C-alpha positions in Angstrom: 6.6 -4.4 -14.0 5.6 -2.8 -10.9 6.8 -5.0 -7.9 4.7 -4.7 -4.6 6.9 -5.5 -1.7 5.1 -6.3 1.6 2.4 -8.1 3.5 -0.3 -10.6 2.4 -2.7 -11.6 5.0 -6.2 -12.7 5.6 -8.6 -9.9 7.0 -11.3 -11.3 9.1 -14.3 -9.2 8.4 -17.4 -9.2 10.8 -20.5 -10.3 9.1 -23.7 -11.5 10.4 -24.4 -15.3 10.5 -27.6 -17.2 9.5 -28.2 -17.4 13.5 -28.1 -13.7 13.6 -25.1 -13.4 15.7 -21.9 -11.7 14.3 -19.0 -13.8 13.1 -15.8 -13.3 11.1 -15.3 -14.2 7.5 -12.0 -14.5 6.0 -11.0 -12.3 3.0 -7.7 -12.2 1.3 -6.0 -8.8 2.1 -3.0 -6.7 3.4 -2.2 -3.3 2.0 0.6 -4.4 -0.3 -1.3 -7.4 -1.6 -4.5 -5.4 -2.2 -2.5 -3.0 -4.3 -0.9 -5.7 -6.3 -4.3 -7.1 -6.9 -5.6 -3.7 -7.9 -2.8 -3.1 -10.4 -3.3 -6.5 -11.8 -7.2 -5.9 -12.4 -6.3 -2.8 -14.2 -4.3 -5.0 -16.6 -1.1 -3.2 -15.7 2.0 -5.6 -15.4 2.7 -6.4 -11.7 4.1 -8.7 -9.4 4.3 -9.3 -5.7 7.2 -10.1 -3.3 6.0 -11.3 0.0 6.1 -14.1 2.5 3.3 -16.4 2.1 2.3 -19.6 3.9 1.6 -23.0 2.3 -1.4 -23.4 4.7 -5.1 -23.0 3.5 -5.1 -19.3 3.8 -1.9 -19.1 1.9 -3.3 -21.2 -0.9 -6.1 -18.7 -1.1 -3.8 -15.8 -1.4 -1.8 -17.3 -4.2 -5.2 -18.3 -6.1 -6.4 -14.8 -5.7 -3.2 -13.4 -7.0 -3.1 -15.5 -10.1 -6.9 -14.8 -10.8 -6.1 -11.0 -10.8 -3.1 -11.2 -13.1 -0.5 -10.9 -10.6 3.0 -12.6 -11.2 3.9 -14.6 -8.1 7.5 -15.8 -9.2 8.9 -13.5 -6.3 6.7 -14.9 -3.7 8.6 -16.5 -0.7 6.9 -19.6 0.3 7.2 -21.3 3.9 5.1 -23.4 6.2 4.9 -20.8 8.9 1.3 -19.5 9.8 -0.6 -16.7 7.7 -1.0 -13.4 9.5 -4.8 -12.7 10.4 -6.2 -9.3 11.0 -9.4 -9.2 12.5 -11.4 -6.1 11.4 -13.9 -4.0 13.5 -16.1 -1.6 11.7 -17.7 1.5 13.2 -19.6 3.8 11.0 -17.7 2.2 8.0 -14.2 3.2 9.5 -12.0 0.1 10.1 -9.8 -0.7 13.2 -7.5 -3.9 13.3 -6.2 -6.6 15.8 -3.4 -8.4 14.1 -2.0 -12.0 14.8 1.6 -11.9 13.3 4.0 -13.6 15.5 6.1 -16.3 13.6 4.1 -15.7 10.4 5.3 -16.3 6.8 5.2 -12.8 6.2 7.0 -11.4 9.1 9.8 -14.0 9.3 11.4 -13.5 5.8 15.0 -12.3 5.7 16.9 -10.4 2.9 18.6 -13.5 1.9 15.4 -14.9 0.8 14.7 -12.0 -1.7 15.5 -12.1 -5.4 18.6 -10.4 -6.7 17.8 -10.1 -10.4 14.8 -8.0 -11.2 15.7 -6.4 -14.7 12.0 -6.3 -15.7 11.0 -4.2 -12.6 10.5 -0.5 -13.3 9.0 0.4 -10.0 8.8 -0.8 -6.5 5.9 -0.2 -3.8 6.8 -0.6 -0.1 4.7 0.1 3.0 2.1 -1.3 5.2 2.7 -3.6 8.4 5.5 -5.2 6.6 7.6 -2.4 7.8 6.6 -2.8 11.5 7.9 -6.2 12.7 11.4 -7.7 12.3 13.1 -9.6 10.8 10.9 -8.9 7.7 10.7 -5.2 8.3 14.5 -4.7 8.2 14.8 -7.1 5.3 12.4 -4.9 3.1 14.5 -1.7 4.0 17.8 -3.3 3.1 16.3 -4.8 -0.1 14.9 -1.2 -1.0 18.4 0.3 -0.1 20.0 -2.1 -2.7 17.5 -1.8 -5.6 16.2 2.0 -5.3 18.9 3.7 -7.6 17.6 2.3 -10.8 13.9 2.2 -10.3 11.2 4.3 -9.0 10.2 3.8 -5.4 7.0 4.4 -3.9 6.4 4.2 -0.1 3.0 4.3 1.6 3.6 3.8 5.4 0.1 3.0 6.3 1.0 3.4 10.0 -0.7 1.3 12.6 0.3 2.9 15.9 -1.2 0.0 18.0 1.2 -2.3 15.9 4.4 -0.3 16.9 6.4 -2.0 19.5 9.5 0.2 19.3 8.6 3.7 18.0 12.3 5.0 17.8 13.3 1.8 15.6 10.1 2.3 13.4 10.6 6.2 13.0 14.3 5.5 12.0 13.3 2.8 9.6 10.5 5.0 8.0 12.8 7.8 7.5 15.3 5.5 5.7 12.4 4.5 3.4 11.4 8.1 2.8 14.9 9.1 2.0 14.9 6.3 -0.9 11.5 7.3 -2.2 10.5 9.1 -5.3 6.9 9.2 -4.4 5.4 9.0 -0.7 1.8 8.6 -0.2 0.4 9.3 3.5 -2.9 9.8 4.9 -3.8 12.7 7.2 -3.6 10.4 10.1 -0.1 9.2 9.0 1.1 12.7 8.5 0.0 13.7 11.9 1.7 10.7 13.7 4.8 11.5 11.7 5.0 15.0 12.7 3.2 15.3 16.1 4.2 18.7 17.1 1.7 21.5 16.4 2.1 23.0 12.9 0.0 23.4 9.7 -0.5 20.8 7.1 1.7 22.7 4.7 4.5 22.7 7.3 4.2 19.0 7.8 4.3 18.3 4.1 7.3 20.5 3.7 9.0 18.3 6.5 8.3 15.4 4.5 9.5 16.9 1.3 12.8 17.8 2.9 13.6 13.9 3.1 13.7 13.9 -0.6 10.6 12.5 -2.4 9.5 14.2 -5.8 6.0 13.8 -5.0 4.3 13.8 -1.8 0.4 12.5 -2.1 -2.0 13.1 0.7 -5.2 11.3 1.0 -7.9 12.9 3.3 -10.8 10.5 3.0 -14.0 12.4 2.2 -12.1 15.6 1.8 -10.2 14.4 -1.2 -6.5 14.2 -2.2 -3.7 16.5 -2.7 -0.2 16.2 -4.1 2.9 18.3 -4.1 6.0 18.5 -6.3 9.1 20.2 -4.7 7.7 23.6 -5.9 4.4 25.1 -6.8 1.1 25.0 -5.4 -0.7 21.7 -4.2 -2.5 19.7 -7.0 -6.1 19.0 -5.5 -8.7 16.5 -6.6 -12.1 16.1 -4.6 -13.4 12.7 -3.5 -16.3 11.2 -5.3 -19.6 11.1 -3.5 -20.6 7.5 -3.0 -22.7 5.5 -0.4 -20.0 3.9 1.7 -20.1 0.3 2.7 -16.8 0.3 4.5 -13.2 1.8 3.8 -11.4 -1.5 4.0 -8.7 -1.2 1.2 -9.6 2.2 0.0 -6.1 3.6 0.2 -4.7 0.6 -1.7 -7.1 0.9 -4.5 -6.0 4.6 -4.7 -2.4 3.5 -5.0 -3.2 0.8 -7.5 -5.0 3.4 -9.8 -2.2 6.0 -9.2 0.5 3.8 -10.0 -1.4 2.3 -13.1 -2.0 5.7 -14.5 1.8 6.7 -14.2 2.8 3.3 -15.7 0.5 3.7 -18.7 1.9 7.2 -19.4 5.4 5.7 -19.4 6.4 7.7 -16.3 7.7 5.2 -14.0 11.3 5.9 -14.4 13.6 8.2 -12.4 14.1 10.7 -15.1 10.4 11.1 -16.1 9.2 11.3 -12.4 11.7 14.1 -11.6 10.3 16.1 -14.6 6.8 15.1 -14.2 4.1 17.6 -15.3 1.3 18.6 -13.1 -1.2 17.4 -15.6 0.1 13.9 -15.4 -0.2 13.9 -11.6 -3.7 15.2 -11.9 -4.6 12.5 -14.2 -3.0 9.9 -11.8 -4.8 11.4 -8.8 -8.2 11.3 -10.6 -7.7 7.6 -11.6 -6.7 6.6 -8.1 -9.8 8.4 -6.7 -12.1 6.7 -9.1 -10.7 3.3 -8.2 -10.9 4.0 -4.5 -14.5 5.1 -4.9 -15.6 1.8 -6.2 -13.8 0.0 -3.4 -15.7 1.9 -0.6 -18.9 1.1 -2.2 -18.6 -2.6 -1.4 -17.7 -4.7 1.5 -14.0 -5.6 2.1 -10.9 -5.0 -0.1 -12.2 -5.7 -3.4 -10.5 -3.3 -5.9 -12.2 -2.7 -9.2 -11.4 -4.4 -12.6 -10.6 -2.4 -15.6 -14.0 -2.7 -17.2 -15.6 -1.1 -14.2 -13.6 2.2 -14.6 
């Protein structure tokens, strides 16, 4: 099973009301939540470890996880409020305003997390769950405890406006990268991580030095690339589709990418270290196809297996 570890929240998406003015409609979301939903819909064994409220929004999150075949036995329930993310869309590109203080997701601690995870072959970490303490530090410590025996994928999904202590955040992300077998970054993430002038290849090389076997770089309409420790980049073009919005596109890519690796029995330490370029290419293509369906409709709505 793949265990997705991180935030579950409500995306408040702008939509036109019947009166003609703009309003916000709640949709279940969060980068890690979306990826778990995406993997479940692709009929790959997956679970979610996340702090979720017992309020009306949390009940909706749990219902959607169940409907999409996601195991919820590692969800940490509390009566704290659900994180809300108000989304603004400009030409299909999303920006966010978060309300996360004292939330069910942010306030979890390492003592709340499970100790026995024999069925888990891979972990996914990332998103805004790595930004705010105490939850962020709890996820890092949990990863440090469990990384040795399972594949770890990290997608930082950096939101600069959400970072209150840049020095602490950079240290935390570096700790996660040093644990990771797979790191996926967007071009915006990469430029934030390595802001000094330098080529894309130089920045990828700097990331590789921290230890991941595979680095994946998504570049929106310019496609996706991946690097092993040696060799040339493996490139896949994006698919040409009519974009409604980009909410959840990277999460659907992650779901397709991890599902492809899982179906090929590659989610173990030995296999990832020896992975062939052809297997990486297949996983990239599957992720790109999943993301292309998501951007063609409103909100973070990953595809089901039959749609692929």
